[in-house]
VEXTIMAR-635792 format. One line per field, with one value per residue (C-alpha): residue number from 1; residue in one letter; x, y, z. Coordinates in pm, whole numbers. Layout:
// VEXTIMAR-635792
k = c(NUM, ...)
r = c(A, ...)
px = c(X, ...)
py = c(Y, ...)
pz = c(Z, ...)
//
This chain:
// VEXTIMAR-635792
k = c(1, 2, 3, 4, 5, 6, 7, 8, 9, 10, 11, 12, 13, 14, 15, 16, 17, 18, 19, 20, 21, 22, 23, 24, 25, 26, 27, 28, 29, 30, 31, 32, 33, 34, 35, 36, 37, 38, 39, 40, 41, 42, 43, 44, 45, 46, 47, 48, 49, 50, 51, 52, 53, 54, 55, 56, 57, 58, 59, 60, 61, 62, 63, 64, 65, 66, 67, 68, 69, 70, 71, 72, 73, 74, 75, 76, 77, 78, 79, 80, 81, 82, 83, 84, 85, 86, 87, 88, 89, 90, 91, 92, 93, 94, 95, 96, 97, 98, 99, 100, 101, 102, 103, 104, 105, 106, 107, 108, 109, 110, 111, 112, 113, 114, 115, 116, 117, 118, 119, 120, 121, 122, 123, 124, 125, 126, 127, 128, 129, 130, 131, 132, 133, 134, 135, 136, 137, 138, 139, 140, 141, 142, 143, 144, 145, 146, 147, 148, 149, 150, 151, 152, 153, 154, 155, 156, 157, 158, 159, 160, 161, 162, 163, 164, 165, 166, 167, 168, 169, 170, 171, 172, 173, 174, 175, 176, 177, 178, 179, 180, 181, 182, 183, 184, 185, 186, 187, 188, 189, 190, 191, 192, 193, 194, 195, 196, 197, 198, 199, 200, 201, 202, 203, 204, 205, 206, 207, 208, 209, 210, 211, 212, 213, 214, 215, 216, 217, 218, 219, 220, 221, 222, 223, 224, 225, 226, 227, 228, 229, 230, 231, 232, 233, 234, 235, 236, 237, 238, 239, 240, 241, 242, 243, 244, 245, 246, 247, 248, 249, 250, 251, 252, 253, 254, 255, 256, 257, 258, 259, 260, 261, 262, 263, 264, 265, 266, 267, 268, 269, 270, 271, 272, 273, 274, 275, 276, 277, 278, 279, 280, 281, 282, 283, 284, 285, 286, 287, 288, 289, 290, 291, 292, 293, 294, 295, 296, 297, 298, 299, 300, 301, 302, 303, 304, 305, 306, 307, 308, 309, 310, 311, 312, 313, 314, 315, 316, 317, 318, 319, 320, 321, 322, 323, 324, 325, 326, 327, 328, 329, 330, 331, 332, 333, 334, 335, 336, 337, 338, 339, 340, 341, 342, 343, 344, 345, 346, 347, 348, 349, 350, 351, 352, 353, 354, 355, 356, 357, 358, 359, 360, 361, 362, 363, 364, 365, 366, 367, 368, 369, 370, 371, 372, 373, 374, 375, 376, 377, 378, 379, 380, 381, 382, 383, 384, 385, 386, 387, 388, 389, 390, 391, 392, 393, 394, 395, 396, 397, 398, 399, 400, 401, 402, 403, 404, 405, 406, 407, 408, 409, 410, 411, 412, 413, 414, 415, 416, 417, 418, 419, 420, 421, 422, 423, 424, 425, 426, 427, 428, 429, 430, 431, 432, 433, 434, 435, 436, 437, 438, 439, 440, 441, 442, 443, 444, 445, 446, 447, 448, 449, 450, 451, 452, 453, 454, 455, 456, 457, 458, 459, 460, 461, 462, 463, 464, 465, 466, 467, 468, 469, 470, 471, 472, 473, 474, 475, 476, 477, 478, 479, 480, 481, 482, 483, 484, 485, 486, 487, 488, 489, 490, 491, 492, 493, 494, 495, 496, 497, 498, 499, 500, 501, 502, 503, 504, 505, 506, 507, 508, 509, 510, 511, 512, 513, 514, 515, 516, 517, 518, 519, 520, 521, 522, 523, 524, 525, 526, 527, 528, 529, 530, 531, 532, 533, 534, 535, 536, 537, 538, 539, 540, 541, 542, 543, 544, 545, 546, 547, 548, 549, 550, 551, 552, 553, 554, 555, 556, 557, 558, 559, 560, 561, 562, 563, 564, 565, 566, 567, 568, 569, 570, 571, 572, 573, 574, 575, 576, 577, 578, 579, 580, 581, 582, 583, 584, 585, 586, 587, 588, 589, 590, 591, 592, 593, 594, 595, 596, 597, 598, 599, 600, 601, 602, 603)
r = c(M, N, R, L, H, F, A, G, I, A, L, L, L, L, S, S, L, G, I, C, A, Q, E, A, P, A, P, I, A, P, L, P, T, P, H, Q, V, A, W, Q, Q, L, E, T, Y, A, F, I, H, F, G, P, N, T, F, Q, D, R, E, W, G, Y, G, D, A, P, L, S, C, F, N, P, S, R, L, D, C, E, Q, W, A, K, T, I, K, E, A, G, M, K, G, V, I, L, T, A, K, H, H, D, G, F, C, L, W, P, T, K, Y, T, D, Y, S, V, R, N, T, P, W, R, D, G, K, G, D, V, V, G, E, L, A, A, A, C, K, K, Y, G, L, K, L, G, L, Y, L, S, P, W, D, R, H, Q, A, F, Y, G, T, P, L, Y, V, E, Y, F, H, A, Q, L, R, E, L, L, S, Q, Y, G, E, I, F, E, V, W, F, D, G, A, N, G, G, D, G, W, Y, G, G, A, K, E, E, R, R, I, D, R, R, T, Y, Y, D, Y, P, R, A, H, R, L, V, F, E, L, Q, P, Q, A, I, I, F, S, D, G, G, P, G, C, R, W, V, G, N, E, R, G, Y, A, Y, A, T, N, W, S, F, L, R, I, R, E, V, Y, P, G, Y, D, R, S, D, E, L, Q, S, G, H, P, D, G, D, T, W, V, P, S, E, C, N, T, S, I, R, P, G, W, F, Y, H, E, S, E, D, Q, K, V, K, S, V, D, Y, L, T, D, L, Y, Y, R, S, V, G, H, N, G, T, F, L, L, N, F, P, V, D, K, E, G, L, I, H, P, T, D, S, A, H, A, V, Q, L, Y, Q, R, I, Q, K, E, L, K, D, N, L, L, L, R, G, S, V, K, A, S, N, E, R, G, K, S, F, S, A, R, N, L, T, D, G, N, Y, D, T, Y, W, A, T, A, D, G, V, T, A, A, D, L, T, F, T, L, A, K, A, Q, N, V, N, R, V, L, L, Q, E, Y, I, P, L, G, Q, R, V, R, A, F, L, I, E, Y, R, A, G, N, Q, W, L, P, V, R, V, R, E, E, N, T, T, I, G, Y, K, R, I, V, R, F, Q, T, V, K, T, K, Q, L, R, V, R, I, L, D, S, R, G, P, L, C, L, N, G, A, G, V, F, Y, S, G, T, A, E, E, P, I, F, S, D, D, T, E, S, T, Q, P, F, K, T, A, D, I, T, K, T, A, D, G, A, V, L, L, K, L, D, R, V, Q, V, V, S, S, F, H, Y, L, P, A, K, T, G, K, A, A, N, Y, E, I, A, V, G, R, S, P, Q, E, L, K, V, V, A, T, G, E, F, S, N, I, R, N, N, P, I, M, Q, D, I, Y, F, T, P, V, N, T, Q, Y, I, R, F, R, A, T, R, M, V, N, E, G, E, P, V, E, Y, Q, K, I, G, V, R)
px = c(6277, 6616, 6965, 7082, 6739, 6670, 7040, 6932, 6629, 6829, 7089, 6802, 6692, 6968, 7062, 6682, 6717, 7099, 7250, 7616, 7612, 7981, 8238, 8421, 8735, 8832, 8958, 9373, 9412, 9514, 9162, 8993, 8692, 8393, 8469, 8800, 8650, 8436, 8728, 8949, 8665, 8665, 8985, 9036, 8984, 9097, 9311, 9265, 9553, 9433, 9482, 9717, 9998, 9821, 9882, 10182, 10384, 10466, 10453, 10450, 10409, 10562, 10228, 10300, 10095, 9882, 9464, 9439, 9607, 9340, 9089, 8950, 8794, 8631, 8630, 8340, 8363, 8131, 8379, 8556, 8311, 8211, 8591, 8644, 8347, 8394, 8713, 8568, 8660, 8465, 8554, 8756, 8993, 9012, 9360, 9116, 9409, 9778, 10093, 10073, 9760, 9544, 9181, 8926, 8615, 8531, 8673, 8595, 8946, 9159, 9140, 9324, 9132, 8889, 8594, 8875, 8968, 8823, 8696, 8299, 8322, 8481, 8145, 8262, 8317, 8571, 8466, 8104, 8089, 8292, 8018, 7750, 7903, 8012, 7635, 7501, 7744, 7737, 8062, 8235, 8424, 8762, 8939, 9309, 9422, 9758, 9851, 10139, 10072, 10379, 10140, 10056, 10251, 10116, 10221, 10441, 10292, 9975, 9748, 9802, 9723, 9370, 9323, 9379, 9165, 8877, 8938, 8904, 8545, 8451, 8523, 8383, 8076, 7940, 7994, 7816, 7942, 8311, 8502, 8820, 9048, 9442, 9658, 9993, 10357, 10555, 10543, 10789, 11059, 11073, 10759, 10626, 10473, 10302, 10628, 10890, 11045, 11207, 11243, 11044, 11068, 10794, 10795, 10565, 10490, 10299, 10282, 9933, 9800, 9646, 9484, 9241, 9200, 9106, 8842, 8703, 8673, 8542, 8286, 8162, 8238, 8245, 8260, 8575, 8885, 9227, 9481, 9883, 10212, 10083, 9716, 9485, 9295, 9502, 9876, 10046, 10266, 10622, 10680, 10466, 10522, 10203, 10277, 10334, 10563, 10441, 10484, 10218, 10092, 9782, 9958, 10186, 10311, 10131, 10323, 10691, 10506, 10454, 10410, 10697, 10830, 11178, 11195, 10902, 11018, 10937, 10568, 10564, 10515, 10366, 10522, 10447, 10427, 10222, 9988, 9722, 9534, 9604, 9623, 9824, 9705, 9895, 9927, 10057, 10005, 9864, 10174, 10501, 10392, 10091, 10019, 9913, 10229, 10186, 10494, 10454, 10111, 10330, 10449, 10130, 10184, 10061, 9754, 10053, 10231, 9903, 9789, 10090, 10037, 9695, 9835, 10107, 9846, 9536, 9675, 9921, 9669, 9607, 9435, 9521, 9483, 9526, 9589, 9438, 9595, 9324, 9419, 9441, 9097, 8929, 8960, 9106, 9314, 9173, 9461, 9483, 9128, 9143, 9443, 9204, 8928, 9158, 9274, 8978, 8867, 9159, 9153, 8778, 8861, 9167, 8992, 8662, 8624, 8664, 8756, 8683, 8314, 8294, 8537, 8583, 8789, 8861, 9090, 9320, 9156, 8811, 8662, 8320, 8038, 7983, 8341, 8382, 8583, 8311, 8256, 8558, 8356, 7999, 8020, 7955, 8190, 8079, 8147, 8479, 8638, 8840, 9058, 9045, 9205, 9614, 9569, 9801, 9916, 9692, 9656, 9367, 9342, 9147, 9045, 8900, 8648, 8935, 9281, 9335, 9611, 9617, 9843, 9665, 9533, 9339, 9340, 9177, 9150, 8811, 8995, 8716, 8894, 9250, 9509, 9716, 9899, 10259, 10360, 10191, 10316, 10108, 10206, 10010, 9931, 10227, 10101, 10210, 10390, 10319, 10555, 10509, 10447, 10722, 10686, 10904, 10746, 10788, 10431, 10408, 10102, 9748, 9559, 9221, 9327, 9640, 9653, 9930, 10092, 10247, 10415, 10109, 10064, 9828, 9689, 9389, 9503, 9617, 9712, 9782, 9967, 9971, 10304, 10291, 9947, 9936, 9647, 9351, 9285, 9008, 8984, 8666, 8765, 8938, 8960, 9210, 9211, 9368, 9438, 9431, 9775, 10085, 10332, 10483, 10367, 10517, 10711, 10760, 10919, 10862, 11007, 11195, 11230, 11412, 11494, 11919, 12111, 12391, 12693, 12884, 13205, 13100, 13301, 13281, 13470, 13603, 13287, 13053, 12897, 12854, 13005, 12910, 13138, 12990, 13205, 13207, 12959, 12556, 12213, 12083, 11757, 11706, 11911, 11772, 11848, 11698, 11805, 11978, 11856, 12110, 12243, 11921, 11908, 11637, 11701, 11952, 12142, 12206, 12483, 12591, 12911, 13145, 13460, 13446, 13558, 13266, 12941, 12603, 12309, 12023, 11788, 11740, 11475, 11355, 11284, 10928, 10883, 11189, 11250, 10889, 10898, 11221, 11106, 11327, 11373, 11338, 11468, 11405, 11558, 11599, 11785, 12167, 12502, 12714, 12997, 12965, 12687, 12700, 12497, 12518, 12281, 12210, 12059, 12031, 11726, 11965, 12199, 12539, 12545, 12694, 12483, 12452, 12251, 12108, 12088, 12221, 12249, 12130, 11882)
py = c(26868, 26937, 26737, 27053, 27111, 26702, 26723, 26960, 26793, 26514, 26668, 26816, 26456, 26264, 26583, 26572, 26186, 26243, 26062, 26222, 26353, 26456, 26142, 25971, 25969, 25611, 25329, 25224, 24900, 24659, 24683, 24472, 24249, 24354, 24004, 24187, 24530, 24351, 24161, 24460, 24601, 24352, 24459, 24285, 23891, 23607, 23286, 22965, 22726, 22406, 22033, 21748, 22048, 22193, 21864, 21776, 22113, 22146, 22415, 22163, 21802, 21528, 21385, 21082, 21251, 20963, 20955, 20952, 21301, 21497, 21504, 21880, 21888, 22201, 22292, 22571, 22742, 22994, 23091, 23180, 23364, 23542, 23627, 23737, 23885, 24127, 24220, 24368, 24135, 24037, 23699, 23375, 23128, 22797, 22589, 22285, 22073, 22150, 21998, 21700, 21606, 21563, 21677, 21835, 21738, 21409, 21370, 21019, 21030, 20938, 20783, 21025, 21313, 21349, 21071, 20831, 21017, 21009, 21368, 21350, 21005, 21054, 21194, 21541, 21769, 22131, 22304, 22201, 22329, 22653, 22743, 22713, 22977, 23219, 23180, 23256, 23577, 23700, 23619, 23500, 23187, 23111, 22766, 22672, 22344, 22294, 22117, 21980, 21671, 21478, 21213, 21041, 20778, 20883, 21262, 21349, 21068, 21181, 20994, 21282, 21556, 21376, 21332, 21709, 21836, 21614, 21698, 22075, 21967, 21805, 22126, 22364, 22194, 22098, 22406, 22665, 23037, 23024, 23403, 23272, 22951, 22978, 22775, 22794, 22855, 22555, 22267, 21967, 21869, 21600, 21403, 21075, 20981, 20660, 20578, 20653, 20946, 21066, 21413, 21466, 21778, 21818, 22117, 22399, 22565, 22252, 21947, 22078, 22187, 22501, 22614, 22300, 22384, 22733, 22653, 22460, 22730, 22967, 22661, 22613, 22923, 23242, 23481, 23330, 23521, 23256, 23321, 23204, 23391, 23491, 23507, 23504, 23697, 23810, 23732, 23724, 23983, 23821, 23809, 23665, 23946, 24135, 24426, 24554, 24828, 25198, 25169, 24880, 24869, 24608, 24470, 24164, 24014, 23712, 23492, 23536, 23473, 23115, 22911, 22942, 23242, 23286, 23681, 23727, 24064, 24186, 24093, 24295, 24607, 24451, 24548, 24868, 24778, 24450, 24332, 24181, 24297, 24105, 24254, 24207, 24028, 24101, 23740, 23705, 23537, 23715, 23489, 23423, 23049, 22947, 22695, 22718, 22646, 22700, 22801, 23106, 23217, 23541, 23617, 23749, 24046, 24375, 24647, 24883, 24645, 24507, 24873, 24935, 24658, 24754, 25070, 24881, 24666, 24824, 25158, 25045, 24953, 24573, 24360, 24219, 23838, 23767, 23441, 23275, 22979, 22804, 22560, 22198, 22240, 22414, 22781, 23145, 23170, 23472, 23649, 23682, 23719, 24011, 24190, 24189, 24309, 24600, 24635, 24722, 24953, 25103, 25183, 25269, 25534, 25654, 25680, 25750, 26168, 26256, 26630, 26719, 26661, 26950, 27142, 27139, 27005, 27226, 27099, 27291, 27060, 26940, 26714, 26897, 26922, 26549, 26466, 26759, 26711, 26722, 26345, 26257, 26312, 26197, 25881, 25728, 25438, 25547, 25889, 26042, 26357, 26339, 26560, 26661, 26450, 26499, 26636, 26394, 26614, 26835, 26970, 26904, 27168, 27071, 27322, 27240, 27397, 27539, 27495, 27159, 26847, 26611, 26325, 26144, 26132, 25893, 25894, 25652, 25604, 25455, 25103, 25031, 25261, 25167, 25197, 25557, 25744, 25754, 26042, 26250, 26507, 26613, 26977, 27196, 27545, 27698, 28075, 28219, 27868, 27534, 27321, 26900, 26665, 26459, 26123, 25791, 25621, 25729, 25918, 25709, 25515, 25537, 25243, 25128, 25285, 25458, 25577, 25825, 25862, 26152, 26386, 26570, 26956, 27194, 27336, 27474, 27335, 27058, 27043, 26707, 26748, 26448, 26488, 26186, 25996, 25725, 25934, 26157, 26125, 25931, 25954, 25848, 25922, 26122, 26189, 26416, 26235, 26343, 25988, 26117, 26092, 26335, 26089, 25999, 25673, 25360, 25152, 24864, 24450, 24169, 24185, 23876, 23739, 23930, 23713, 23650, 23352, 23170, 23371, 23151, 23195, 23115, 22963, 22811, 22491, 22402, 22186, 22525, 22427, 22655, 22541, 22760, 22723, 22839, 22941, 22637, 22306, 22376, 22278, 22349, 22286, 22459, 22598, 22904, 23006, 23382, 23330, 23613, 23748, 23474, 23145, 23007, 22692, 22403, 22115, 22087, 21888, 22004, 21786, 21866, 21764, 21860, 21850, 21913, 21602, 21390, 21548, 21346, 21471, 21561, 21710, 21695, 21856, 22094, 22441, 22436, 22755, 22949, 23052, 23304, 23325, 23376, 23412, 23311, 22932, 22718, 22409, 22238, 21902, 21705, 21914, 21805, 21907, 22066, 22279, 22283, 22298, 22211, 22369, 22208, 22240, 21936, 22126, 22472, 22680, 22779, 22481, 22576, 22885, 22849, 22859, 23228, 23360, 23692, 23586, 23248, 23115, 22848, 22881)
pz = c(-2334, -2343, -2299, -2039, -1901, -1829, -1663, -1441, -1308, -1263, -1065, -855, -795, -721, -455, -293, -232, -112, -358, -452, -839, -814, -927, -673, -663, -938, -692, -672, -708, -484, -309, -81, -66, 92, 376, 393, 516, 711, 878, 949, 1120, 1389, 1495, 1778, 1849, 2052, 2015, 2187, 2225, 2430, 2379, 2468, 2523, 2802, 3030, 2904, 2994, 2604, 2318, 2059, 2105, 1891, 1852, 2117, 2438, 2567, 2497, 2871, 2930, 2783, 3073, 3164, 3468, 3397, 3087, 3051, 2668, 2750, 3047, 2730, 2543, 2835, 2892, 2550, 2516, 2848, 2715, 2370, 2132, 1856, 1809, 1859, 1671, 1822, 1764, 1652, 1547, 1644, 1502, 1796, 1564, 1838, 1718, 1949, 1765, 1744, 1420, 1162, 1010, 1312, 1656, 1784, 1895, 2174, 2123, 2266, 2558, 2943, 2849, 2872, 2859, 2494, 2433, 2360, 2123, 2205, 1886, 1892, 2244, 2168, 1881, 2103, 2351, 2050, 1913, 2265, 2336, 1958, 1900, 1529, 1527, 1357, 1346, 1306, 1144, 1114, 795, 943, 1179, 1400, 1543, 1151, 1032, 672, 691, 404, 166, -129, 178, 410, 179, 115, 532, 580, 314, 455, 799, 654, 505, 796, 988, 781, 713, 1090, 1311, 1157, 1009, 999, 982, 945, 883, 1011, 844, 1000, 831, 1044, 833, 840, 1096, 1402, 1489, 1621, 1301, 1435, 1632, 1333, 1549, 1262, 1050, 769, 495, 282, -41, 223, -159, -340, -91, 92, -236, -97, -396, -388, 10, -68, -328, -40, 186, -61, -146, 195, 409, 159, 371, 569, 545, 524, 693, 638, 570, 209, 300, 48, 295, 546, 632, 927, 1066, 1016, 1399, 1761, 1914, 1857, 1654, 1259, 1163, 1153, 781, 731, 374, 303, -9, -92, -407, -364, -615, -371, -56, 18, 436, 605, 414, 460, 509, 731, 809, 523, 649, 909, 708, 349, -8, -97, -469, -401, -629, -397, -85, 200, 515, 855, 1157, 1456, 1677, 2034, 2329, 2693, 2817, 2706, 2578, 2384, 2597, 2947, 3160, 3546, 3559, 3348, 3572, 3697, 3346, 3190, 3011, 3182, 3102, 2999, 2755, 2585, 2552, 2383, 2141, 2065, 1937, 1737, 1594, 1534, 1543, 1262, 1020, 1140, 1350, 1711, 1756, 2152, 2279, 2596, 2671, 2843, 3171, 3283, 3412, 3072, 3170, 3092, 3401, 3598, 3571, 3170, 3194, 3428, 3201, 2909, 3031, 3169, 2879, 2694, 2976, 2918, 2588, 2634, 2830, 2651, 2289, 2447, 2384, 2013, 2050, 1707, 1797, 1965, 1696, 1345, 1059, 718, 425, 199, -64, -124, -418, -375, -132, -89, -37, 236, 543, 719, 655, 866, 1199, 1080, 1203, 860, 693, 397, 341, 300, 239, -78, -258, -674, -899, -958, -569, -379, -82, 117, 509, 709, 989, 1363, 1560, 1894, 2154, 2356, 2437, 2571, 2611, 2343, 2265, 1991, 1670, 1512, 1103, 895, 484, 306, 204, -61, -256, -202, 28, -80, 191, 208, 432, 649, 935, 1223, 1369, 1657, 1698, 1958, 1928, 1592, 1483, 1354, 1552, 1451, 1733, 1933, 1803, 1788, 1504, 1151, 1019, 696, 581, 718, 583, 781, 1064, 1224, 1538, 1663, 1978, 2114, 2358, 2536, 2432, 2517, 2178, 2024, 1662, 1527, 1171, 976, 651, 423, 195, -57, -196, -466, -591, -434, -71, 59, 441, 613, 972, 1212, 1576, 1871, 2185, 2544, 2702, 3052, 3135, 3018, 3080, 2758, 2515, 2653, 2407, 2650, 2562, 2746, 3046, 3198, 3526, 3738, 3981, 3993, 3790, 3968, 3933, 3631, 3422, 3057, 2753, 2458, 2391, 2073, 1976, 2009, 2313, 2626, 2952, 3312, 3584, 3904, 4188, 4370, 4387, 4450, 4408, 4012, 3880, 3579, 3272, 3101, 2764, 2607, 2187, 1949, 1668, 1498, 1621, 1779, 1915, 1779, 1987, 2303, 2508, 2912, 3089, 3437, 3657, 3920, 3622, 3291, 3246, 3403, 3230, 3287, 3068, 3264, 2993, 2597, 2385, 2151, 2178, 2004, 1766, 1875, 1517, 1546, 1925, 2029, 2424, 2708, 2746, 3076, 3105, 3440, 3585, 3919, 4119, 4121, 4317, 4025, 3959, 3567, 3315, 2939, 2727, 2349, 2025, 1890, 1592, 1480, 1345, 1044, 1021, 1000, 1252, 1557, 1892, 2040, 2334, 2468, 2806, 2979, 3320, 3535, 3867)
//
């Protein structure tokens, strides 16, 4: 038997077995691990913030909250899990220890934990109860362990590093499989520190010995994705508003990015020349704050707003991590639950009917029969359309069963072979001409998933023109949808309370403080500050009086997390009759900047 005959038999055998005889496109680095691909396929999952902050009405506790304050009357992790499941989410990440140092499990390394609280007579374990609830409802469990600890007296010393690693080992070895380990980038600053009540700074790049922590995760939970500003499993998206930029590369220059990275805006789009696959996770809270505050019961994000975030996170090549601030009883608030479930129902409705399944797809170039454009709609993640070597631009023509309204196009790259597309254009057929659809954002990257919303058009044909790519094209999914409404897509932002502020003249004093003068002496019980992009106050002092010369301080404190979550800051104090209110920043986020604001006022 000659070699040609043998090759022919082999080709027939491979074909009969359904095995691709043509060569697949060469991978283009950086590439994801199989665990990163599986993680991205989760798409949406939940965050839970819960602890002493819940009972102290704080965002960042100093670490001085009494253990007696933690005593939820109806804590029910199954209620959390059921809510998350009904909202279509695939997992949940719990703040096992936030910056205040309080531990939601009975750790053996500190007394500052559930073990010494009135809840369950000191025999409770929130992490354990949630792990059991996740198993019952088929959810994946992730854990947040804050590197920063404002409670421990030895924070900032080598001993604390050993403490941090010991607690990490404890969490990773007691609660079953963990899908994500979350390391916050907020590190070092003011704290209680065993009563020292001082500011402590550390080198965020080196202090915690993250390479050692990563090795521990790989040893105990090899499938887990590690989150931080620089990954290595996934990255913070650079904001706490829950969206990525339309241009979003899953790459980072990994050696440059560190926890608390000072150029976080880069994380919203990634590094196009990055050397490591570190995809983006888009995190936000369903309320303005991360922990529960009764004052925010009427400020839950609307379903319209959450829907917009879905399209700008999952639809922008990211994942969507939505936080639920569990309330003082230990339950997810019914408004939060209802909006999350309605979000899922809205997305399911808008993307339910892929019109391409009753139509056809034609490509201007195909690598071969095994890489046909038909693979875009076969429902198999691991089959894909690909172009020949050297072909980095091509057209996909979508023909529908009939002319009809459309306003969504979904595209997916086969990311196991890398992210490639740099630019594309979507057009629709109007008579004998092709016209671009009207969009409000650039069509550049695709990645794991890109969902393009556009003004509704009625057409029988659409064309996706891929204009530039890092190599041969590899797409494994496509869809055309009509959301059910002809209205333009919503690109909303959080709305602040419409309740008016008291009318006041606002001036700056010689020392940089902000002075408000009301038109007369009247009752004031709160101060409100919406920070500007620069000049953010980190700590504050509020003083009131009937004249500028007789002001009395009525409130001092910290604007927790204002750098990354610059929402309206509400400060309440005992009602007082006053005509003048002085707001002074006692510490700035960026030292040396004068305090600035978008909105400021009193009620």
